[in-house]
N, C-alpha and C positions, 0 to 999 in steps of 0.2 A: 920320553916315552909316554903315551897317551894312557890315562887312568884304566881303561878296561885291559890293556895290554899287561899293566902291572899286576892287576887281579889275577889274570891269566897264569901269569908267571909265578905268583904267589902259590896258586893252587898247584902247578906242577911241582915246585918245590915240596909242598906238603904232601903230595903223592909219593915223591921220591924218597922222602923220609919215613915213608911207611904208613902215613895216615890214611884211614879208611874213609872212602867216599861216602857221603851222607846216603842213607836209603831213599828210594823214591816213594814218596807218600802215597796212599790211596786218595782218591778225591774225597772231598768233604762229603758226608753222607747225611741227609735228613733222617733217613730210616735204615735200620738193619735187620737182616733176615738171620734168624738162628732156629736150631730145632727145638721143638717143643715136646713132641711124644711120637714114638715108633721108630724102628730102626731101619725102616726102608724095605723090608722084605714082606711080602704079602703073606699073611698068616693070622692066627688067632692065638695070641699069647698075651696073658695078663702078667703083671708084675711091675718093676720099675720102669718108668716112662721111656727110659734111653734103650731098653731092650724089650719093651713090649711090641706086639705085631698086630696091624690093622690089614684089612682088605679092601682097597677102594673106599675110604671113608669120604662121605660127601657133605656132611655139615657138622656144625659144632656150635654149642651154645653154653655160655659161662655164667654161672650163678653168682650172687653177690659173695657167697663164701669161697669163691675160686674154683669151686668143682667145675670142670669142664665135661659137657654131655656129647657123646660123638654118635652120629648116625653111622654105624659101620656096615655100609651097603652091601659088600661081598660077603660078610659073614652073618647077615641077617640078624644083627645084635645091636643092642644100644650099649655102649660101653662108657665109662667115665674115667676122667683123670683127676685124682683127688688133690686136695691142697697139699698132701705129703708127697706128691710125685709118683703115686702108683696107680697103675691102670687095672680096672677091674670092670667085669660084665655085670650090667645092672639088670638087664632082662634080654631074653632071647636065646634061642639054641638052633637046631637044625631048621631049615628053611619050611615055612608052613604057616598056618593060622590058628592062633589060640590065645585067649585071654588066660590070665593067671598069674602066679607070682614066680618072679625071677627066671630061672631056667626052664619053667613050665610053660612060659608064653612063647609064641611063636611070632615072626615077622617074615615078610617076603620083600627084600631090597628096601629097607627104610631108608628113606632119601633126605628128609629134613627134620630138624629138631627146633622147638621153640619154647622157652619157658613161659607158663601161664601166669595170670596174676595170683592163682591159688597156691603157686609154689610147685606145681607138678610139671612134667615135661610132656609136651604134646608133640606126636610123631606123625609123619606124612608117610603112612605105610604104602608106598607106591605099587607094589606089586599085588598087594591085596586091597587096592582100591579103597582103603579105610583110612580114617584119622583115629589115632589111638593115644590114650592118655597114661603116663606112667608115674607113679608116685615115687619120692625119693627113697621109698624102700624096695621099688622094683615091682609093684602090683600094676599089672597092665589091664586096662579096660578099653573097649571100643566105644567111641562117642558119636561117630558118624560113618555111614557106609555099610551097605549090606553085602559087599564082595563081589556084586555083579557090576560089571563095567557099564557106564552109561551116564547120562546127565539127567538126573531126577531130583528135584527139590522136594523138600518135605522135612517131617521130623528124622533127627538123625538116623534112627535104626533103619528107616525106609529110604533114605537118600541114597544116591549113587554118584559115584566119582569113576572117571576113565584112568587117569594115572597121576595122582596128587604128589606134587614135588616141591612146594613151597608153602611156608606158614608165617603168619604175623598177627600179633594181637594189637588191638587198638585200646586207648584208655578206658573205654567202657566195656571192656572184656568181650568184644567180637573177635573172633578168630576168622582170619581170611585164609582161604586155601587157593593156591595157585593149582589149576587142574591142567596139567601140560598138554596131555594128548586130546583134551577137549577144548584147548585153545581158549580157556575161560578163566575168570576170577570168581571164586564163590565165597560165601560167607556164611559161617555158623554163629548164630548169636548166642547169649548166655543161656537161653532155655533149650538149646540144641537144634532150634530150626535152621535148615540149610536153604539158602537161596542163591541164584545166580546173579551176580552183581554186574558184570561186563564180559563182553565176547559172546562168541557163537562157535559152534562146532566146526565151521569152516574158517581155515586159516587165512590170514591177510595182514594188512597194515593199514588200519583206518581208525582215526580219532573221532570221537563224538560220543552221543549218549550210549549207555551200557549196551542196548540190544544192537546198536549200528556198529560199534567199536569191533575191530578185529586184531586178534594177536596171532603170533606164529610160534608155537612152542615156547610159551612162557615158562619160567623156571622157578623163580623165588620171589620173594616180597619182604619188605621191612615197613615199619610204620615209623614216620618222622614228624615231630611236632610242627614243623613248618610246611612240609608238603602233604601230610597225611599218609595214605598208602601209595607206595611206590613198588614197580614190579619190573624185573629183568625180562624183557620180551627177546629172549635169546635168538630166536629163529630171524627177528628182525634186526638184532644187534642193536637194539635200543633200550632206554630206560623211559617207562611210562608212569603217569600219575592216574591214578583212579580216585576219583571224588566220591564223597559219601553216597551220593544218589547213583554212582556208577559211570559218570561221565569220564572218558579217557582222554588225556592229551599227552603228547610225546614231550618229554623234557630235553633229552639229548639222544642223538644217533638215529640210525635206521635210514632206509631199510636194507642197506648194503653194508657188508663188514668194512673195517679199516682199523687203522691204529693211530691216528692223529690225536694229540693233545690240543687244547686250545677251546675257544668259545663254543658254545652249543651249535652254531650254524655249520661248524667244521669239525668238531671232535667226533671220532668214531670208535666203535667197539667192534670185537669179533668174537661171537657166541658168549656174551656175557652172561654170568650163572648166578653166584651168590652176591647178595647186597645187604649192607648194614648202614643203620644211620648213627651219626655221632651224637645225635639229639639236639643239634643245633643248626639243621638244614644242610649240613654237609653228608655226603653219601660215599660209602666205600664200595667199589665194585670188584668181583672177580673176573677179570676180562681173560677168559680161559684160552682162547686160541692165539692171543697175544702174548700169553704166559707173563701176565703182569697184574698187580693190584693197582687199580686206578681210583682216583677220587673226584667227585663233582662237589663244587662248592655251592654254596647259597646262590651265587650269581650265575651258576650254570656254567662254570669253567671247569674244564677237565685237565687233570694232571696226572703223572704216573707216580705213585708212592714207591713201588718196588718191582723189580724185574728188568732184566736187560733186554727181554723180547726174544731170547734163545731159549729154546725147550732144554730142560735138564734139572739137575739137582745139585744146587750150588748156594752154599749160605754165605753172607758176607754183606758189603755195603749195598745199598739200595739199586745202584745202577750196574752192579756187577753180579748180584743174586740171580739165580735162575729157578723156575718153577716148571714142573712136569706138566699137570693138567688140574689146576686149581678150580674147585667148585664153591663150597660154601666158606664163609668167613664171619667172624663176629668180634666184638671188643670185650676185652676184659675190664675188672673193675679200675685199673691202672691206666686204661687207654691204649693198651697193646692191641694189635690185631692178631687174632689166632685163627690161621687159614688152614682149611682142609685141602691138602695137596694130594688128590685122589691117586694121580699117576705115580706119585712117590711113596705111596702108602704109608703116609704120616702127616702129622700136623706140625706146622711150623708157625714161629712167632715172628711178627714184624713190629719192631718197637723204634721209638723216635731215637735218632741221633746214632753216632758210631761209625767210625771208619775201621782202622785196625786190621787184622789179619783175616783174610778169606780162608774158610775151611770147606774142604770138599767132602760132601756126604757119601756115604757108601752107595754103590750102584743099586739102583731098585730092580726088583725081580722082573717087572714089566719091560725093562730095557732089553731083556733077552727073550721073554715068551710073548710079550704083547699084552696089553691091558685087556680087561673084560669088556663086553660090550659097553658102550658110553651111552648108557640110557639116560644119564643125568647131564 
């Protein structure tokens, strides 16, 4: 009898004797997706992070003390998830515009958050066409924008934005603002002066000097030590680099959507939104319409970090997990990704390693009623 037949016979004997067949293992996973905060139902509820509620959260920033700050777009509030695991409202209330402390302040669709070198949180208050500053205690002030939509450079209080959706600081303290509906990248220097760095109000897809370059609904920005300022040009499904003097070059993607991993010449995105630097030339991308988190290496090679490509809400190993409509993402001090899954009304953690059991999340309210307008 051949050896493989002997093995098969032995297996049959074991089963006949009542031995259990070994479980089929999940594929090895480099990353794993797990809940971070929010129960998946659209709402406005503070408390333990597992039962707290958000409404279309669009961006997140994590401080060195592990506090996570959230742009809660649908609730017009800035929320925070403390290191103790509790969610609270830092600032904001009913939709509107007002500076002030905590609940006295008003926002209109806060879309992006970024921690500044001064330790304060900066907010792209898209609906109010303003850039706001929030102290750790919740005191809100306006640093740029007069609330009238337009593209006007000058001192912060007199400058105008159209619909700011992305923020990033450089090491010198300059704040870069992605002005989505103006199709431009703007800069606020440490003295508060606003200038237009690249792009024009007419959308397009053109590399070149700042006034010549064209974007199409750019959404987010990050500062990377190797690349400098990088921007997700969402309407072109591309990642672009903006040099200090404003020259724009395309790193990966564009001008048409796709989903391929691989080298820069063939890799594609589909409405890529959030972007984060790993501090070493690598970039993480929220590839929204592909329902994936992607990574660009320093050598401009694109891989998929997590997401099966199917829309949904499913935790587990990277190739099995599902996202609903991801927008912002950031790294925590341990190198985990914290992802704002707007369509799931929750924050999710993507951490290295792990196979194990897949856990299905509760259905999100949007699955039955439909999401709010996808302004981000």
